[in-house]
N, C-alpha and C positions, 0 to 999 in steps of 0.2 A: 581626612581625619579618620582615626580608628574609632568606630562606634559599635554598639551591639548590632545595629542593623547591618553594617558592613561585615561583621563577624558571621552573622546568620547567613549572609549571601555566599560566604565561602564554603559552607558545609551543607550537606543534604539534611533532611529533617531528622533522620535516624541518628546520624553522627552528632548533630547539635543537641538533641534530647539526651543522648547518653553522655555527652561531654558536660552538659549541665548537671546531670546526676553526679558525675565524677567530682565536679567542682563543689557541689553542695555537700558531698560526703567528705570533703577535706583531702582529696587525693592529690592535690597539687602541693608539692613540697620543694624546698630548697630554691625558692624563687629569688632571682637576682637580676639586676639590670646592668648591662655594659653598653653605655652609649645608647644607640637606638635599638638594641637587641635585648630581649628578655629571655632568660634561661630558667628552666625548672625541671623537676623530675615528677612524672605523673605515675601514681601507683595504680596499675590495672591488673590484669592477670599476671603481669610482670611489671618491672620498673622500666619506664621509657624516658629517654632524654628528649625534651622538646625545646624549641626555640621559636621566637616570634620577633621578626625585624620590622620596624616601622620604616618602610621604604617610600620614596616619593610617589611611586606608581601604585602603592597599596601595600598592605601587610604581607610579608613573606613568611611562611610557616614551614618548619621542618620537624620531623619526629623519627625516632629510631624504630618505630613499629613498622610492620610490613604493609600497612593499609595503603592501597594504590587504586582506589575506585573513584567514586563520585565526590569531588571536593576534598576538603581537609578532614583529617581523622578526628575522633572524639577527644583524643589527648590534646590536640591543638586547640580544640574548642574550650576545654577545661582551662588551659593556660590563658587563652584570650579573655575568658571571663574573670580570671584572677587578676589579670593586668587591668582590665576595665574597672573592677571594683576597688583596686588599690591605688589608682592614680586619677588625677583630675584630667578632664578632656584636653586642657591646654598643655598638659605634660605629654600627650600622646601624639604630638605632631612630629614627623620626621625632621631630623636636623637639616637645615638648608644645605643644598649641594654646594660643593666647592665652586666659588664664583670665578676664581682665577688661580692658576698655578702659582703665581707670585706669593700668595698668602701662605702657601705651604712652606716656603723657604724662610719664613720669619724665624723659626726656631733654629735652623741651621746657621743663620747669620748671627743670632745671639750666642750660639754655642761657640762659633769661631772666635768671637770677640772675648768671651769669657776664658777660653783656652789660652789665648794670647796673654791675658792678664795674670793668669795663675802662675805661682812659682813652681819650679820643678818638684820640690818636696811635696807640695799639696797634690800634684798630679799622681805621684807615686803612692802616697798614702791612700788616695781614693782608689787607685787600681788594686792595691793589696786588699782593701776591704771588699771591693766588688768580687775579686777572685775567691775570697774566703766564703762569700755568701752563695756562690753559684758553682756547682760542679760542672755544669755545661760550659760556663764561661772559662773555667779553669782548663778544661780539655781544649777549648779553642785557643787559649793562650799558649798551651804547650805546642800546638801545631803552627802557631802564627810565625811567619818568617822562615819556616823550613821549606825545603823542596818536597813536593809530594813523593812519597816512597811506597813501595808495595808493603802491605801489612797483612795481618791475619784476615782483614776484610776481603782480601782476594779469595780466600778459601770460603768466606761467607757467600760471595757471589757465585763461586764455581759450582757449589752443590745446591744453590737456591732452587733452581727448577725441579731438581729431583726431590728435595724436601717438600716443596709445595705439592707436587704431584702425588707423592706417597701419602702425605697427610690428608689431602682433600679427596682423593679417589678411594680411600679406605673408610670413609664415613658411611654410616648406615642410617637411612631415614626410613625406619621400619616401625612396626607396631610397638615394639618395646620402647622406642623413643617417645611415641605419642602417649603411651600409657604412663610413662614416668614424667610427663609434662603436665603442669597445672592447667594449661590451656586446653588440654584434651577433654577436660570435664566441663568446660564452660562454653555455652552458646554465645559466642562473642563476635558477632558480625562476620562469621565465616572465617575468622582469622586464626583460629586455634592451631591448626596443623602448621600453617605457615610461620606462626610465631615460634613454635618449637624448633623448626628448621633454622630460622634466622638466629635464634639464640645459640644453637650448636655451631653454626658458621662463625658467629661473632667470637665465641670462645676459641675456636680453632684458628682463626686468623689473628687473634690478639698477640701472640708471640712475634709474628712477622711484622705487625704494625709497630711493636715496641722496638724491634731491631732497626727498622728504617728510621724511626724518630731518634734513636740513639746516635746513629752516624750523622744525621742532619743537625742535631743539636751540638755535636762535637765539631761542627764546621767542616766536615768531610763531604763537600758538595759533590764532587765527582762520583764518589762511592754512593752517595744518596741517590743521585740521578740514575746511575746504572742499576742500583738495587730496585728502584721503583719501576724502571722500564723492564727489567728482567722478570720481575714478579708479575707485571701486567701480562706480558706475553705468555708466561708459563700458565697463569690462571686461565687465560682465554683458551688455551689449547687443551684444557682438561677434557677427558672423555665423559665418564659417568661416575657417580658415587658407587660404592659397593652395593647399595640397594636404595631404591626409591619406590617403595611399595604403593604410595598414594599419588604418584605422578606430580610431585611438588615442583619439579623443575621442567623448563622447556629445554633450552640449551644450557647445560650445566655450567660450562665455562663462562658464558655471558652473565648468567645469574650470579655466580660467585664473584665475578669481576665487579659487578655493581655493588655487592656487599663490601668488597675490598675498598672501593672508592669512597663509599659512605662512611665506613669505619675510620678511614684515614682522615676524612674531612672533619668528623666528630672529634678526632684526637688532635686536630690543629694543622694538618698538612694541607697545602704547602706553606702556610704562613710561618711555620716553625723555622723555615729556611731564613726568614728575615731577621730572626733573633740571633743568628750566628754571626760572629765577627770573622769574616773570611780572610785568610792570608792572600795577598795578591797573587802568589804563584798558584794557589789552589783555585782561586777564582778564574784565572786565565786557563788553567788546565780543564776546568769544568766546562767553560764556555767553548773551548776548542772541541771537546768531546761532543757537546750539545750541537755544535755547528755541523759536525760530520754526521752525527746520527740522524738529525732531522732533514739533512739534504738527501739522504738515501737510507731510510729506516730499514733495518734488517727484519723487524717484526712489526706487524700492526695488529690492531684488534678493533672490535666494533666501537665506534665513537672515539677513534684514535685522537683526532684533533681536539675534540671537546674535552677529553681528559687531560691533554697537555695544556690547554688554554689557561686554567687557573695557575699552574706552575709557572708558565711564561709570564703571566701578569704579575706574579709575586716577584720574580726576578726583575721585571721592569720597574717595580716599586722600590727596589733596593738601590740606594744612592751609589753604592760601589759597583754594582753590576750594570746599572742602566746605561752608563756611557759606552759600554762595550757590547751591548746587546744587539744593536742594529747590525753591526758588522757580523756578529756571530750568527744571526738569523738571515743573512742576505740570501743564502741559497736554500733555506728551509722550505719545505713544501707546505705552505700555509695559505688559507683562504684569504681573500681581500678583507673580509669582515674581521677575522682574527688580527690581521696586520693593522687594521684601523684602530682596534681597541688597544693594541700594543703601542701604537704611536701616541694615542691619547694618554695612556699611563706614563709613557716616557716623558711626554711634555709636562705632565704634572710633577714628575720626580726631578727633572733637571734644573729648573723649570723653564718653560718657554710659552708665553701667552699666545703668540702668533701660531706656533705649531699646534698648540692645544686646540685653538679655534678651528684651524684647518682640518684637523682630524675629527673634531666633533661635527663639522659640517658634513663629512662623508657618512657619519652615522645618524645624522638627523632624521632621515626618513625611515630608519629601521629600529632605532633604540629609543624608547620613550624616556628612560632615565637620562641618557645623554642629551636628548632634546630639551629636557627641563633644565639641565645644567647650562646648556648653551643659551637658552632664553634669559636666564638670570645673569649670565655673563654679559650679554648685550645690554641688559637692563642697567647693570652697574656701569657699563661703559658709555651709557647714554647715547648709544648708536641706534637711533630710532628707525632708520631705513632697514638696517640689518635685522633689528628686532621684529619689525613688521613682516619682513620676508620669512624669517624663521618661524614666527608664530603662525603664519598662514600655512606653512608646510606641516607644522606640528598639529594644528587644529584639523586640517584636512585629513591627516592620517589617523589621529586619535581624538576625535571630537569630545568624547566623554571625559578625557583626562585634561584637555587644554582649553575647553570652553570657558571655564571659570577664570583661567589666567587671562584670556583675551578680554573678557568683560570687566575684569578688575584692572587691566592695564591701559586699555584704549577706550576712547569715547566714540560715539557714532560720527562725530565730526572728523576725528583723527583717522579712523579706518572704517569708512562707511560699509563696504562690502563684508569685511571680516566681522565687524561688530554685529551687523544684521544677521549674518549666518550663525554666529555663536548664540545670539539671543533666540533666534528661531529654533535652533537645535535644543536649547535648554527648555524652552517653552513646551516643545513637543515631548521631550524626554521626561519632564517632571509634571506634565499636564498642568502647567502653571498659568492661571488666569492673569496674575500680576505681570508675568513676563510678556504675555500676549498684549496686555494693555500698553506696555512700553514699546512693543514691536509694531503694533498696528500703524502708528503714524509713519513708520519707515517703509511700509509696503504699499504697492499699487493695488487697486481693486482686484486685478487678476491674481496677484500674489496672495491676497487675503483668501480668495476662494480656493487657491491651491493649498494653502495652509489648512483650511477647514477640511478639505478632502483627505489630506494626509492624516489629520487628527482622527477623523472618522475611521479611516482604514486601520490606524493603530489601535483604536478602541475595539474594533471588531476582532482584532487579532489578540490583543493583550487582555482585554476585558477589565482592566483596572483603571481605565481612563474614560469610562462611559459618560460620566457626568460632565467632564470637560468637553467632550465632543458634542454632547447634547446642548450644552450652553452655547457653544459656538454656532451650532445650527440654528438655535432659537434667536440669536442676536445678529448673525451675519447672513442667513439665507432666508428660507420661507418655511411656513408650517408644513408644507408637503414633504420637504426634505427631512424635517425633524420627525414627522410621523413615520416615514419610511424607515428611518434609522432605528427608532425605538421599537417599532413593531417587528423589525427584522431580527431582533435579539431574542435569545432564549432567556427570559427574565430570571428564571430560577437558578441559572448557572453563572450569573455575573457575580464576581467576588471583588471587593466586599459588597454586601447587599445594599449598603448605603449608596453605592454608585448607581445601581439600577433605580432605586427609589427617587434619587434626585432627578434622573432622566424622566421618570414617570410624572413627577411633579411639574416639570417643564411642559410635558405633553398635555397634562390636565389643564394648564393655563392657556395653552395655544389651541387645543382641539379636544375639549372635554368629551364630546360624543365618541370620537375615535377611541379614547382611553376606556370609556365605559363599555363599549362593544368588545374591546379586546379583553377587559377584565372578565366579562361574562363567559367568553369562550375559553380563555386560558385557565381560569380557575378550575372549571370543570375538566378540561383536558388534563391538567396536571394531576388532579385527584383521581383520574382514570388511568394514570400511568404514562401519559404522553412524554416523549423524549427521555424515557427511563426514569421519570420522577417516582420517588417512593413516598408512600404515605408515612406520616409521622410528624413529630413536633416541628422540625425545621420547615416543612412544607406548609403546615397549618399556620405557623407564625408568619411566614412570608405572605400568604393570602390575606391574613388579618391586617398586616401592615399596608398592603396595597389598597385594600378597601378603605382603611382608615385614612390613607393619603387622599383618595378620591373624595371621601366624605368631608375632609377639611379643605378641599380645593376651592369650594365656593358653593353658594346656594343651589346652583344648577345640578350638582351631583349628589346632594345630600339624600334625596329620596331614592334615586337609583341605587346608591351604595347600600342603603338599609334594605331595600327590596331584594338585592342580590344576596345579601347575607342571610336573609330569611329563607330564600329559595335553596341556598346551599345546605342550610340546616335541615330542610325538609327532604332534599334529594339524597342526603347522606346521613340518615338519622343515627347510624351506629358509630359514627366518628365523633366520639365525645370530646376528644382533644381539640377537634376543629371548632366545636361549639364553644369550648372554653376560650380558644383564641379569639373568636369573634366577640364573645362577651367582654373579654379583656379590653378590647378596643371600642367598647360601648356601641357595637353594631347590632347587638341582640339585647333584649330586656333581660335583667337579672332573673334568676330562677324564682318563680312564684313561691311564696311561703304560705302554706295552708295551715291555719291553726286548727288543731284537733280539739273537739269538745271533750271536756273531762268526763270520765265515766260516772254515772249516777250511783250514789251509794244508797243502799236500802237493805232491809231485811230480806233474807232469802225466804221464799214461800215454805211454809211448814207443811210438808206432805202428810196427809192424813188418809 
């Protein structure tokens, strides 16, 4: 589920705070939803296009800004807050994954039946209206049924490398560019110079993006593939811009290639290929070219296969291209992982349940999204043995993602080992006493002690589960173990403070003498700077709460707590805020109020 907590975990503190300010200032505009994806424009030093997809494995964020540091950028945070405030929690669940490829064929079946029923005149009228409404569709109709012929697009491809090189290598990233940029004057997460460079590249690449999309929308698949490949190779081979006064780029060709891919993806590539109605001859020619090129590519670039993969998956999702794709890619130099994803997509498109499940099985240990789809597939097929086997693999690989599925699908009787492992993992991860109560009857005494040791180790490392570990020690071990754990912590630096205070309360009940001795030494040590402690309100408040906790623990500690408070007041007489904190917790008497006698009125003596 997408929540504020999960959004906060995606960003660092600075990005979250600034994103919150952007949202509060109304910087999120043009917010719209398309299925599981939200799109918007966020007005920062410039306008940035942002998107948030509700994916099964967690929210996926993209932004056109250059931020590439710790977590998501502030613009993504602003969009996330807008989405959370504008939708109910139940609306922010990702759509369930496709359970079976057969479901995807329902529309195709209905379309075939409707086509057979319609009269010829109705079909022609529909076609005329569709052609009149779409220029792209009209261009595709003009080429449909014709043999591919050489056109002016050959000239477009012939001089494409020279045009790209000349355009991009004459750019100047110098002081004049920065001074004319809004971001130059703004202290904006160190992004200012990079933003100006990105904007210049975006403007420079825009005409080439438009050229490629034009031929793709016109159904000229071969030309589109050749254009895309030629442009990638030419961009990667770029030398240097005319000037780069501030060292904006590492390898210029690689950096510009990344922009090229990002800009194309934002514009809809390669999905735009699916919108074209491809003539059979054009499709065959394109796949023939593709087969020859990928069997022995003339040019490669950094991330060669990764950049091809979305395009190949788009073709595998096209009902007309899918039946021919396996043969076309038989000799292509592709990794097993890419081939497995292609088989999975082809099985959805064609469709073929058995082939889909076989391909999903190969990706089960490496792809959590596919693993989730496969689990739901077996669940709908009521294939319990396969479901248990796949769930075991998924949980073992990604316990945080599939623990909930295991606990919601199986019982302790149906899958004893898996259920116990998932419940144990969640109890530790969430420091959940409730989960441990359910888990305890399933564990041997030795396993209980091992769980307690792991919880203690986690608390010493994470510091946000101290109370849970202390409670386990108090109920499952002995006083000595609890005392060793609590006294081994730096009390002042456990966050949140309530975690430490809960552990101190448990020690007060089990060994009040040990707690009081520790309070006497630690309070003075922290006030004298032990462990880097700094005097001030937070420290004084913590000491006041600790002494108040001891005072309330039982009659045995009332007098020692009051005595220690009085001693601290006398030893540190200038720390007035410490006195106030101790008085606030009723550990010191209130300030004495001394009534002043009114001045006597009388006649002044008359000097004589």
